[in-house]
C-alpha positions in Angstrom: -18.8 1.5 -8.8 -15.9 3.4 -7.3 -12.4 1.9 -7.5 -10.8 1.6 -4.0 -7.2 1.1 -5.2 -5.0 4.1 -5.2 -1.5 4.7 -6.6 0.9 5.8 -3.8 2.6 8.4 -6.0 6.2 9.3 -5.2 6.9 6.2 -3.1 9.4 3.4 -3.9 9.1 -0.3 -3.1 11.7 -1.4 -0.5 12.2 -4.8 -2.2 12.6 -4.1 -5.9 13.2 -0.3 -5.6 10.6 0.3 -8.3 9.2 3.9 -8.2 5.5 4.6 -8.4 4.6 0.9 -8.3 2.9 0.8 -4.9 -0.9 0.6 -4.7 -3.2 0.9 -1.7 -6.2 -1.3 -1.8 -8.6 0.0 0.9 -11.1 -2.8 0.6 -8.5 -5.6 1.1 -6.4 -3.6 3.6 -3.3 -4.2 1.5 -0.4 -2.2 0.0 1.0 -4.0 -3.0 3.9 -3.5 -5.4 2.7 -4.0 -9.0 6.3 -4.6 -10.1 7.5 -7.5 -7.9 4.2 -8.5 -6.1 5.5 -7.7 -2.6 2.6 -6.9 -0.3 1.9 -5.7 3.2 -1.3 -5.8 5.2 -2.5 -2.7 7.0 -4.6 -2.5 10.1 -7.1 0.4 9.8 -8.5 -0.2 13.3 -5.1 0.1 15.0 -5.0 3.2 17.2 -1.7 5.0 17.7 -0.5 5.1 21.2 0.1 8.4 22.8 3.5 8.8 24.5 
């Protein structure tokens, strides 16, 4: 089985300022900091509006 969680290398958590601690979980639609536990949901179906 393929793992659907990817390390977001080079990014920093805006809450705890931990570097290289953000993980993207595609199956759950979630970005999570493994240091402090802060998470953010993503909406993969959201289309960007053209200006």
